[in-house]
N, C-alpha and C positions, 0 to 999 in steps of 0.2 A: 308890863308883860306878865304872863302867867308863869309862876314858878313851877307849877306842876308839870309843865312841858319839859323841864330840864332835870337832868340827873344831878347836877351840881352847879355851883357858882361859876366855874370855869366855862362850862357849856353855855350857860346863860349869857356870859360875857361874849362868847364867840358869836352867838346869834345877834346880840345887840350891836356888836361891831359890824356885822354884815348888813343889818338894817341901816346903820349910820352911813356906811359906804354907798348904799343904794340911794339914800336921801341926798348925799352929796352929788351923785350923778343926775338925779331927778328931783331937785329941791321943791319944785312946784307940786309934786305928788307925794310928799313925805307921809301924809296921813294914810293915803291909799296903800303906800308901800308897806307900812307896818301891818295893816289889816291883811293884805294879800300874803305877806310873808308868814304871818301866824297861821293863816288858813292852810297854806301849802305845807308848812311845817307839820301841822296836825295830820294832814293826809299822808305825808311821807313817814312820820313816826310810827304809824300803825304797822308797817311792814319792815321797819328798819332793824336789822340785827347789829349793824355797825353804824354808829352815829357820827363818826369822825368827819365825814364828807357832807353831812346834811347842810351846813351853811352854804356850801358851794352849789349843791343841787337846788336848794330852795331859792337862792339868789338868782340862779339861772332861770327858774320858772317865773319868778317875779319880773325879771327883765323881759322875758318873752311876752308876758301879759301886758306890760307897759308899752312895749314897742308895737304890739299888734293893735292897740287901741288908738294909735296915732294915725 
């Protein structure tokens, strides 16, 4: 994962945990999940003033993408 996306190690850990949870739900799509998560995170970071809820919002967008492809 790109460290430049994160303000600190704690924030990086939160996003890694979110990716891991998604991979547990959709194990056959883990590689796609990480790529999609990082793309969505980059999009949301550009306008984010409060970063606390980003793992929730990004996870939701990734889930929507995964379920719409089925």
